[in-house]
C-alpha positions as CSV (number, residue, x, y, z in Angstrom):
1,M,41.3,-7.9,17.0
2,R,40.2,-7.1,13.4
3,T,41.1,-10.6,12.2
4,M,39.1,-12.2,15.0
5,L,36.1,-10.0,14.2
6,A,36.2,-10.8,10.5
7,K,36.3,-14.5,11.3
8,N,33.1,-14.1,13.4
9,A,31.3,-11.6,11.1
10,R,29.0,-14.2,9.5
11,E,28.0,-15.6,12.9
12,L,27.3,-12.1,14.2
13,L,25.1,-11.1,11.2
14,L,23.1,-14.3,11.5
15,D,22.7,-13.7,15.3
16,M,21.4,-10.2,14.6
17,Y,18.9,-11.5,12.1
18,G,17.7,-14.2,14.6
19,S,17.3,-11.5,17.3
20,A,15.3,-9.3,14.9
21,V,12.9,-12.1,14.1
22,A,12.5,-13.3,17.7
23,A,11.6,-9.8,18.8
24,V,8.6,-9.6,16.6
25,S,7.2,-13.1,17.2
26,A,3.5,-13.5,18.2
27,E,4.5,-15.2,21.4
28,K,6.5,-12.1,22.5
29,C,4.3,-9.3,21.2
30,L,0.7,-10.4,21.3
31,P,-0.1,-11.1,25.0
32,A,0.0,-7.5,26.2
33,F,-2.7,-6.5,23.7
34,L,-5.1,-9.4,24.3
35,P,-8.6,-7.9,25.0
36,Q,-11.0,-9.0,27.7
37,P,-13.7,-11.5,26.6
38,S,-17.2,-10.0,26.0
39,P,-19.2,-10.9,29.2
40,N,-22.5,-11.4,27.4
41,G,-21.5,-12.6,24.0
42,R,-19.3,-14.9,22.0
43,T,-15.7,-14.4,20.8
44,L,-14.8,-15.1,17.3
45,V,-11.2,-15.1,16.0
46,I,-10.5,-14.3,12.3
47,G,-7.4,-13.3,10.6
48,A,-4.9,-13.5,7.7
49,G,-1.2,-13.2,7.0
50,K,2.1,-15.1,7.2
51,G,1.9,-14.7,11.0
52,A,-1.8,-15.4,11.4
53,A,-1.5,-19.0,12.5
54,A,1.2,-18.3,15.1
55,M,-1.0,-15.4,16.4
56,A,-4.0,-17.7,16.6
57,R,-2.0,-20.3,18.6
58,T,-0.9,-17.6,21.0
59,V,-4.5,-16.5,21.5
60,E,-5.6,-20.1,22.1
61,N,-2.9,-20.6,24.7
62,L,-3.9,-17.5,26.7
63,W,-7.6,-17.2,26.2
64,Q,-9.9,-17.8,29.1
65,G,-13.3,-19.1,28.0
66,E,-14.9,-20.2,24.7
67,I,-13.4,-19.3,21.4
68,S,-13.6,-20.3,17.8
69,G,-12.8,-19.0,14.4
70,L,-10.8,-19.2,11.2
71,V,-7.4,-17.7,10.0
72,V,-5.7,-18.1,6.7
73,T,-1.9,-18.2,6.2
74,R,0.6,-19.0,3.5
75,Y,1.3,-22.6,2.5
76,G,3.9,-24.0,5.0
77,H,3.3,-21.3,7.6
78,G,0.5,-23.1,9.5
79,V,0.6,-24.4,13.1
80,D,-1.6,-26.7,15.0
81,C,-4.5,-25.0,16.7
82,K,-7.3,-26.8,18.6
83,R,-10.2,-24.3,18.5
84,I,-9.3,-21.9,15.7
85,E,-9.2,-23.4,12.2
86,V,-6.1,-22.7,10.2
87,V,-6.3,-22.7,6.4
88,E,-3.3,-22.4,4.1
89,A,-3.4,-20.6,0.7
90,A,-1.1,-19.1,-1.9
91,H,1.1,-16.0,-1.6
92,P,2.1,-13.7,-3.3
93,V,-0.4,-14.5,-6.1
94,P,-3.8,-15.5,-4.7
95,D,-5.4,-18.9,-5.4
96,E,-8.8,-20.6,-5.0
97,A,-8.0,-21.8,-1.5
98,G,-7.6,-18.2,-0.4
99,R,-10.8,-17.2,-2.2
100,R,-12.8,-20.0,-0.5
101,A,-11.3,-19.1,2.9
102,A,-12.2,-15.4,2.5
103,G,-15.8,-16.4,1.5
104,R,-16.2,-18.6,4.5
105,M,-14.8,-15.9,6.8
106,M,-17.4,-13.4,5.5
107,E,-20.2,-15.9,6.1
108,M,-18.9,-16.7,9.5
109,V,-19.1,-13.1,10.8
110,R,-22.6,-12.4,9.5
111,G,-25.4,-12.3,12.1
112,L,-23.2,-11.3,15.0
113,T,-24.7,-9.1,17.7
114,E,-23.5,-6.0,19.5
115,N,-22.6,-8.2,22.5
116,D,-20.1,-10.3,20.4
117,L,-16.4,-9.7,20.1
118,V,-14.4,-10.3,16.9
119,L,-10.7,-10.6,17.4
120,C,-9.0,-10.0,14.0
121,L,-5.3,-11.1,13.7
122,I,-3.6,-9.5,10.8
123,S,0.0,-9.7,9.5
124,G,1.8,-9.1,6.2
125,G,0.7,-11.3,3.3
126,G,-3.0,-11.0,4.1
127,S,-3.7,-9.1,0.9
128,A,-3.0,-12.2,-1.3
129,L,-4.4,-14.7,1.3
130,L,-7.8,-13.0,1.6
131,A,-8.7,-13.1,-2.1
132,L,-12.4,-12.4,-2.5
133,P,-13.0,-10.5,-5.7
134,A,-15.7,-7.9,-5.9
135,D,-18.9,-8.7,-7.8
136,G,-18.3,-8.9,-11.6
137,I,-14.6,-9.5,-11.2
138,T,-13.0,-13.0,-11.5
139,L,-10.2,-14.5,-9.4
140,E,-8.2,-14.9,-12.7
141,Q,-8.5,-11.1,-13.3
142,K,-7.3,-10.3,-9.8
143,Q,-4.4,-12.8,-10.2
144,A,-3.3,-11.1,-13.5
145,V,-3.3,-7.6,-11.9
146,N,-1.5,-8.9,-8.9
147,K,1.3,-10.4,-11.0
148,S,1.7,-7.2,-12.9
149,L,1.8,-5.1,-9.7
150,L,4.5,-7.4,-8.3
151,K,6.7,-7.0,-11.3
152,S,6.1,-3.2,-11.7
153,G,8.1,-1.8,-8.9
154,A,5.0,-0.4,-7.2
155,T,5.3,0.3,-3.5
156,I,3.3,-1.8,-1.0
157,S,1.0,1.1,-0.3
158,E,0.3,1.5,-4.1
159,M,-0.3,-2.2,-4.6
160,N,-2.7,-2.4,-1.6
161,C,-4.6,0.7,-2.8
162,V,-5.4,-1.1,-6.0
163,R,-6.2,-4.4,-4.3
164,K,-8.7,-2.8,-1.9
165,H,-10.8,-1.5,-4.8
166,F,-11.1,-4.8,-6.5
167,S,-12.0,-6.7,-3.3
168,A,-15.2,-7.6,-1.5
169,I,-13.3,-8.1,1.9
170,K,-10.4,-5.6,2.0
171,G,-10.4,-1.9,2.8
172,G,-12.7,-2.2,5.8
173,R,-15.4,-4.4,4.2
174,L,-14.7,-7.3,6.6
175,A,-15.4,-5.1,9.6
176,L,-18.7,-3.9,8.1
177,A,-19.7,-7.6,7.7
178,C,-19.0,-8.0,11.4
179,A,-21.2,-5.1,12.5
180,P,-22.7,-4.5,15.0
181,A,-20.2,-6.7,16.8
182,R,-17.1,-5.0,18.2
183,V,-13.9,-5.7,16.3
184,V,-10.5,-5.5,17.9
185,T,-7.7,-5.9,15.3
186,L,-4.1,-6.9,16.3
187,L,-1.6,-6.2,13.6
188,I,2.0,-7.2,12.9
189,S,3.2,-4.5,10.5
190,D,5.0,-5.2,7.3
191,V,4.6,-1.7,5.8
192,P,6.9,1.3,6.0
193,G,5.4,3.8,8.4
194,D,3.2,1.1,10.0
195,D,-0.1,2.5,8.7
196,P,-2.6,-0.1,10.0
197,G,-4.9,0.6,7.0
198,V,-2.2,-0.6,4.6
199,I,-1.2,-3.8,6.4
200,A,-2.8,-6.7,4.4
201,S,-5.0,-4.0,2.7
202,G,-6.8,-3.2,5.9
203,P,-9.7,-5.6,5.9
204,T,-11.1,-4.2,9.2
205,L,-9.9,-0.6,8.9
206,P,-11.6,2.3,7.1
207,D,-9.9,3.4,3.9
208,P,-9.2,7.0,2.8
209,T,-8.0,6.0,-0.7
210,T,-10.3,6.2,-3.7
211,C,-11.1,4.4,-6.9
212,E,-9.5,7.3,-8.8
213,Q,-6.3,6.8,-6.9
214,A,-6.3,3.1,-7.8
215,L,-6.8,4.0,-11.5
216,A,-3.9,6.5,-11.3
217,I,-1.6,3.9,-9.9
218,L,-2.5,1.5,-12.7
219,R,-1.9,4.2,-15.3
220,K,1.5,5.1,-13.6
221,Y,2.8,1.6,-14.0
222,R,1.1,1.0,-17.3
223,I,-0.8,-2.0,-16.0
224,A,-3.6,-3.2,-18.3
225,I,-6.9,-4.2,-16.8
226,S,-10.1,-5.8,-18.2
227,T,-13.1,-3.8,-19.3
228,E,-15.0,-5.1,-16.3
229,M,-12.3,-3.9,-13.9
230,E,-12.1,-0.5,-15.4
231,R,-15.9,-0.1,-15.3
232,H,-15.8,-1.2,-11.6
233,L,-13.4,1.6,-10.7
234,R,-14.8,4.3,-12.9
235,S,-18.4,3.7,-11.8
236,G,-17.4,4.0,-8.1
237,A,-18.7,0.5,-7.4
238,G,-15.3,-0.3,-6.0
239,E,-15.3,2.5,-3.4
240,T,-14.3,1.5,0.1
241,P,-15.9,2.6,3.4
242,K,-14.3,5.8,4.7
243,P,-13.0,6.9,8.2
244,D,-16.2,8.8,9.1
245,D,-18.4,5.7,8.7
246,P,-20.2,5.2,12.1
247,R,-19.9,1.4,11.9
248,F,-16.3,1.6,12.8
249,A,-16.9,3.7,16.0
250,R,-16.8,0.9,18.5
251,N,-13.8,-0.9,17.0
252,A,-10.2,-0.7,18.1
253,H,-6.8,-1.7,16.6
254,H,-3.3,-2.1,17.9
255,V,0.0,-2.5,15.9
256,I,1.7,-5.0,18.1
257,A,5.0,-5.6,16.2
258,T,7.0,-3.4,13.9
259,A,10.2,-3.2,12.0
260,Q,11.6,-0.8,14.5
261,Q,11.3,-3.3,17.3
262,A,13.2,-5.9,15.1
263,L,16.0,-3.4,14.4
264,E,16.4,-2.4,18.0
265,A,16.7,-6.1,19.0
266,A,19.4,-6.6,16.3
267,A,21.2,-3.5,17.6
268,A,21.2,-4.9,21.1
269,T,22.9,-8.1,19.8
270,A,25.5,-6.1,18.0
271,R,26.2,-4.0,21.1
272,A,26.6,-7.1,23.2
273,A,29.3,-8.3,20.8
274,G,31.2,-5.0,21.1
275,I,30.1,-3.5,17.8
276,T,28.4,-0.1,17.8
277,P,25.1,-0.2,15.9
278,Y,23.5,2.6,13.9
279,I,19.8,2.3,12.8
280,L,19.5,4.2,9.6
281,S,15.7,3.8,9.1
282,D,12.9,1.4,9.6
283,E,11.0,2.5,6.5
284,I,13.4,2.5,3.5
285,E,11.6,2.1,0.1
286,G,12.8,2.2,-3.5
287,E,14.3,-0.1,-6.1
288,A,16.4,-2.7,-4.2
289,R,19.4,-2.2,-6.4
290,D,19.3,1.6,-6.0
291,V,18.9,1.4,-2.2
292,A,22.0,-0.9,-2.2
293,M,24.1,1.6,-4.1
294,V,23.3,4.2,-1.4
295,H,24.1,1.8,1.4
296,A,27.4,0.8,-0.3
297,A,28.5,4.4,-0.6
298,L,27.8,5.0,3.1
299,A,29.7,1.8,4.0
300,R,32.7,2.8,1.9
301,Q,32.8,6.3,3.6
302,V,32.9,4.6,7.0
303,A,35.5,2.0,5.9
304,L,37.8,4.5,4.3
305,R,37.3,7.7,6.3
306,N,35.5,6.8,9.5
307,Q,32.7,9.1,8.5
308,P,30.0,9.6,9.5
309,F,30.6,6.8,11.9
310,Q,33.7,5.3,13.5
311,R,34.4,1.6,12.8
312,P,33.9,-1.1,13.9
313,C,30.2,-0.5,13.5
314,V,27.1,-2.0,11.9
315,L,24.5,-0.1,9.8
316,I,21.0,-1.5,10.2
317,S,17.9,-0.7,8.2
318,G,14.4,-2.0,7.4
319,G,11.5,-1.2,5.2
320,E,10.4,-2.7,1.9
321,T,12.3,-2.3,-1.3
322,T,10.9,-3.2,-4.7
323,V,12.2,-5.0,-7.8
324,T,11.2,-4.1,-11.3
325,V,11.7,-7.5,-13.0
326,R,13.5,-7.3,-16.3
327,G,15.4,-10.6,-16.4
328,K,14.5,-14.3,-16.0
329,G,16.6,-15.1,-13.0
330,R,15.5,-16.1,-9.5
331,G,15.5,-14.1,-6.3
332,G,13.6,-11.7,-4.2
333,R,14.3,-8.1,-3.2
334,N,16.8,-9.0,-0.5
335,A,19.0,-11.1,-2.8
336,E,18.6,-8.3,-5.4
337,F,19.8,-5.7,-2.8
338,L,22.8,-7.8,-1.8
339,L,23.9,-8.6,-5.3
340,S,23.7,-4.9,-6.2
341,L,25.7,-4.1,-3.0
342,A,28.3,-6.7,-4.1
343,T,28.7,-5.2,-7.6
344,T,29.0,-1.7,-6.1
345,L,31.5,-2.6,-3.4
346,G,33.5,-5.0,-5.5
347,G,35.5,-6.2,-2.5
348,Y,36.4,-4.5,0.7
349,D,38.2,-6.5,3.4
350,A,36.3,-4.7,6.1
351,I,32.7,-4.9,4.9
352,H,30.3,-7.8,5.4
353,A,26.5,-7.7,5.0
354,I,23.2,-9.6,5.4
355,A,19.8,-8.9,3.8
356,C,16.8,-11.1,4.7
357,D,13.1,-11.0,4.8
358,T,11.8,-11.4,8.4
359,D,9.1,-13.8,7.2
360,G,11.9,-16.3,6.2
361,I,10.9,-16.1,2.5
362,D,12.6,-13.8,0.1
363,G,10.0,-13.1,-2.6
364,S,8.7,-16.6,-3.6
365,E,12.0,-18.5,-3.0
366,D,13.0,-21.0,-0.3
367,N,15.6,-18.7,1.3
368,A,15.2,-15.7,3.7
369,G,18.0,-13.8,2.0
370,A,21.8,-14.0,1.8
371,I,25.1,-12.9,3.1
372,Y,27.7,-10.9,1.4
373,Q,31.4,-11.3,2.3
374,P,34.5,-9.4,1.1
375,D,35.5,-12.2,-1.2
376,S,32.0,-12.8,-2.7
377,I,32.9,-11.3,-6.1
378,A,36.2,-13.1,-6.3
379,R,34.7,-16.5,-5.4
380,A,32.0,-16.0,-8.0
381,E,34.5,-15.1,-10.7
382,A,36.4,-18.2,-9.9
383,Q,33.3,-20.1,-10.9
384,G,32.8,-18.1,-14.0
385,L,29.9,-16.1,-12.6
386,L,29.6,-12.4,-13.5
387,A,27.8,-10.5,-10.8
388,R,26.8,-7.6,-13.0
389,A,25.3,-9.9,-15.7
390,M,23.4,-11.8,-13.0
391,L,22.1,-8.6,-11.5
392,D,20.8,-7.6,-14.9
393,N,19.0,-10.9,-15.1
394,N,17.5,-10.5,-11.6
395,D,19.4,-13.6,-10.5
396,G,20.5,-12.9,-6.9
397,Y,19.3,-16.3,-5.8
398,G,21.5,-18.0,-8.4
399,F,24.6,-15.9,-7.4
400,F,24.5,-16.5,-3.7
401,S,23.4,-20.1,-4.0
402,A,26.5,-20.9,-6.0
403,L,28.6,-19.4,-3.2
404,G,26.8,-21.3,-0.5
405,D,25.7,-17.9,1.0
406,L,22.0,-18.2,1.0
407,V,20.3,-17.8,4.4
408,V,17.6,-20.5,4.8
409,S,15.6,-20.1,7.9
410,G,12.3,-21.6,6.9
411,P,9.0,-19.8,7.7
412,T,9.3,-17.6,10.7
413,R,5.6,-17.0,11.1
414,T,6.0,-13.3,11.6
415,N,6.6,-10.5,9.1
416,V,8.0,-7.0,9.5
417,N,9.6,-7.0,6.1
418,D,13.2,-6.4,5.2
419,F,16.2,-6.7,7.5
420,R,19.6,-5.4,6.4
421,A,22.8,-5.1,8.3
422,I,26.2,-3.9,7.0
423,L,29.1,-4.7,9.3
424,I,32.2,-2.5,8.8
425,L,35.3,-3.7,10.7
């Protein structure tokens, strides 16, 4: 029985990942939240994120009546839409295409009436894709800060707090531009805790954070900013609209897909295969390599002592880890997690694992993540590869690529962040 399970471990882990992604697709999650058309006005669709184009296509397929609009998604994540324009731009560092799209979107929503409906489709990645710098700040300055934040180890909430206060569209400003039209926002959450105001930096949601908090985050991670950017924050010019602003009163929002939904779908797949699943958490944060060490310790305890769970079982978790970049290797946070897991475990016959991003892109690479197997370290050493040295160089991609253990799914056009599963047989 154990030999048979081990042989099929890779297939089961891939099936679990596939189930997780399918459970949070726009086609599955959006229809139940589609609002009714405004009887006396027009309907405009706007949006941003890695899942925005798929969300727009789902709306088009279901909508009864006239509809038009614009959404922006990452390069390679677009789909064909007939009535809603889809623009592709850069992620995770914004580019000119994203800036132009954000500017067009702001112009598009101006002049609407109280009878009009704006349907806003938001998913993870929208922060970089809606790149409209505040007055006095250049796109190049925003790009530099964004790059520094991505390398710093800052959490997604911290990064988005800073982004909101340098933006002319994030942190509720897009909704204010839509007023007095009613705005209904549908969100696919890529943030731990599913706070709608953090997802894509909340372009249509009021923002309780402040310029002072943004400054504190920049100080915490020792990120240098230009004189113009510092003046923008210290003067209060970058302050965002707050929850008590009456212009948000008629608006509504719905989080339509979450990491928890993805984890539950993966658990169902494991259960159908005769493996007991345990969902550890859907909102794990922290340095990827440190999170991996904790997961490895728990997996060893199960493998050696059947505590706190009986094997065979699978430990499932989600959230968004971070990577403080110190080396010059390749790889996102999921490859980093898995390489740290590999170095910590060394090699246990009973333990297999997968770590992938649900958007199909781990960081800025072409893989979703990777798979760890009991012989991963031994196979690497046979090629002259030292796992610890490659981890120190942040080269998870190079390690798992050499083993043929990258998971390459292509863009999934949804995004609820990390998916991890550790199978203990």
